[in-house]
N, C-alpha and C positions, 0 to 999 in steps of 0.2 A: 358094375362100376358105380352107378348112381341108382339107388333104390328108394323110391318114395311110396309110402303106403298110408292111405287115409289121412292125408295131410290137411290140416285146417289152419287158417290164419284170420285173426280178427283185428280190426282197428276200432277199439271201443265196442260199440254194438253192431258195427258193420262187419260182415263176413266177406273177406276179399279173396280167400281161397277155400273151396268147398270140396272136401273129400277127394283130394288129388292122389291118384295111384298110378305110377309109371315106373318103368325100368329103362335105364339108358346103359347100353353095353359099351365096354371098352373099345375105343377106336371108331365109334359111331359118330356120324354127324346128325344131330338131333335138333329139330326146330320147335320152339315154343311160339305159337302164332296167336294173334288176337288184335282186336282194335284197341284204341286207347281206353284204359280203365278195365281191361280184361283180367288183369292180375299177373300178366306174364313177367314183368320186371320184378314184381314182388316175389314170385316163385324163384326167379334166378337169384335174388338176393338171399333167399332162404338157403339155396344150394351152397353159396359161398360164406354163409354164416354172418352176413351183414344184417339179416332180419331174423328175429325169433319167430317160431311158429307156435300156435296155440296148443295143438295136440297132433297125434299121428307120429309117423316115423320118417326121417330123412337121413339116409346113410350114404356116405361116399367112401368107397373102399372099406365097407363094413364098420365105419365109424359113425355113430349117431351124433349129428352136429350139435344138438341142444345139450349134449352131455360133456362137450369139450370145455376144459378150463381155459383161462385167458392165454396162457403160454402154449397150450395145445392148439388153440384156435389160430394163433399166429403161425405156428409151424404148418398147420393144415392149409392155410391160405397161401403159403409158399408154393404149394402144389397146384394152385389154380391161377391161371392167367386171365386177365380181363382186358377187353377192348370195348370202346365206347363210341357213341355217335359223333361226338365232337372232339375226339382224339385225346384230349386232356394232356397235351404236351406242354412243357415249361418253355415259354417263349424266349427266355434269356439264355437258355442252354442250347448247345449244338445238338445235331442229330446223335452224334456219338455219346454225348453226355446224357441225353434223354434215355437212350437205350441202356446205358451203363448204370443208371440210378438204382434200380432194384439190387443189383449185385454189390454196389457200394454200400447200400444200407445193410446188407447181410454180411459185410466184411470180407468179400473176396479180394484176392491180391490184384495188383495192377495188371500183371501179365495174364491172369485168368480173365479179367474183364476185357482187356484189349482183344484177346483171341476170340472170345465169345461174341463180343459186339460186332467185330468184323465178319465173323462167320454168319451171324444172323442178318446183317445188312446185305451180305451177298445173297443169302437165301431169299430176301424180299426184294432184291433187285435195286438196291440203293448204295452200291459200293462207292460211288463217286460223290455221295452226299454227306460223308462223315462230318465235315466241318461246316455244313450249312445250318441255318437256323430255320425254325418252323415257318417264319414269315416268308421264306424264300421257296417254300414247297407248295405244290398243288395239293388239293384235298386228298387225292388218291395216294400221293407220296406221304402225306402226314399219317394216313391210316396205316400205311406200310411200316412207318416208324413205330407207331403204336403197337402193331402186331409183333414186330421184332422185340420191343420192350417187354411185351407180355410173355415172351418165350425165354427170356434170359435165365430164369431160375429152373428151366427144364420141367415145366408143369405137365401133369398127365391130363389135365382138363383145361380147355380154353373156353371161357364164356364170352359171348359176343352180344352186347346190348345195343341193338339197332345200329350196328357198325357201318352199314351202307346207306342209311337213310339220308345222309347229307351229301351223297355222291350222285353224279349223273349216271345214266344207264350203262354207258361204256366202261366207266371207272368201276361201277358196281360189279360188272362182270369180271373185270381183271382182279378185283379184290376177292371175289368168290372163288375164282380159279386158283388164286394164291392159297386161300384157306384149304381148298381141296388138296392142293399139292402138299401143304404142311401136314394135313391129316394122313395122307398116304406115306410120306417120308418119315414122319415122326410117330405114327400110330397114336396120335393125340386125340382124345375125345373132345368134340366140339359141340357146344350147346349154343344155338342161335336164338336170340329173342328178336322177333321181327313182326311187323304188320304187313310186310310185302310178300305176296304169294309168289312172285317171280324168284325171290331169293330161295324160298322153299323148293320150288320146282328145280332150280339149277343144281343144288348140292345136297339137300337133306335126304337122308335115307328113311328117317321116321319123323313124324310130325304130331304135335299135340295142339289141338285147337281149343282155346279158352274163350269163354264169354261170361262176363260178370263173375269170374272166379270158378266157373263150372266147366268141366270137360264136355265139349260138344263133338269132339272127334279125336281119335287116337289110333293111328295105324301106319303101315308102310306108306310112304308118300305116294307111290303109284296107285295104291288102292284108294286113297282119299280122293285123288283126282279122277281116277278111272270111273268110279261109280259113286259120286257124291250123294249123301243123303240130303234131306230138305234143309237141315241146319247148315251143311256145307255149301249148298247152292245159295242160301241166303247170305252166308259169309262172303261168297265170291261175287254176289250181286248178279247172279245168273237167273234169267227168266226164260222159260222154254215156250216159244210161240209155235203152236202146231195147228193143223187144220181141224175144224170141228166135225167134218164128215169123215166117215171111215174109221179105221183103227190105226193108231200111231204106235209103232214099236221102236223102242230104243235098243240098239245093239252096241255092245261094248267090245273094244278090241284091246286086249292086254299087249304087253311088249312083244310077245312072240307071234301075235296075229295081226299087228297093225297094218302091215302091207299086203296081207293076203286078199285075193279078189273074191271074198266070200259073197258079196252082194251080187256081183255079175254071175257067179256060179249058181247061186240060188235062183236068180231070174231065169237062167237058161234051163236048169234042170226041172224047175216047176212050170216052165213055159207060161210065165205070167209077167205082166207089167206092174210096176208100183212106182210111187213118187218118192224121190229122196228129198225130204223136207230140209234137213241140214245135217252137217257133220263137221268134225274137226279132229285134227291130230295135234298132239302136244308132246314136247320133249320134257320128260320128267327124269331128272337125275341121269342123263345120257341115254335113257330109253324112250322110245316112241310109243305112246298109247293114244287111244282115240275112241270116239263113239259116233254113232250115226242114227238119225231118226228116219224111218221109212213110213209111208202111209199106204195102207192096203184096203181093199174092200172088206166089209164085214164077212162076206161069204168065203173069203180066202183065209180068214184068221187061223182056223184050225190047221189047214195045210201048211201055212208059213210057220206057225209056232212049233208044229211037230218037226219040221225040217230043221229049225234052229236048235231044238232040243237034241235031235239026233247028232248034230255036229258039236254039241257041248259048248255052245256059245253063250256068253252072259247076255241077258236081255231082260226087258220089262215092257209092259204095256203102259203107256202114259195116259 
């Protein structure tokens, strides 16, 4: 659906995107993650043709964006919906009028507009707010209006630029659940630009981590969180405090193993005691994954690691 290969972007002498190569499949929920200045919004604007790129390839449905002429670019953008952090609603227009605006600009009939707007407001749970104004809505309701507006032209791709950053946690969850529902019902590809890892955990199937325009992580979301590398740990702000004595072994539990009693079973079968230093379970895109650190005597290292290997468990010595 979206194929990016060796993409580079410069602002003068400053390189803001460095050799980006990713593929985003049709119907996927894909997150572009990074702190401020990472290049994530620039990458998103390249995808919808609002930014030029210096070299490399960026294709959406096999169309190279930099080769599109002005009229082709306008038609191309019709197929891409956008939602933003601050909603970008027109204050003097009603909810109905805000959602109807893209269809009016493209010359749809009044009957087509009326049916489409009402259907979309029903989808986002705002049937009763047709004649309300943005000033009368909560933040979550405003974002729902913005989502409905982004869907009026039946786009195949929905780009979300920090769309939940201005919302409280409960409202964020409701908006993410709505986006997931839209993804499932309409099979629409959703690309999320965010700095919030909770957003990634809740709905993204794949995630790209950017730092100063460089890829520092790119994988299925579960894999990124299940066994984070040093860059990922640094990004998450995680520090692992472990005992200085003995051997510290970190054991990873993917979605099919998270609730298995592996540690208890190992202690019983090996007839040994060890300390559980810490552990955690996390819900990643509806799946439970986790990891745990145990501390053992140096003399027991070979016995324990052989047992772990036999059971094909992911592990590492810290």
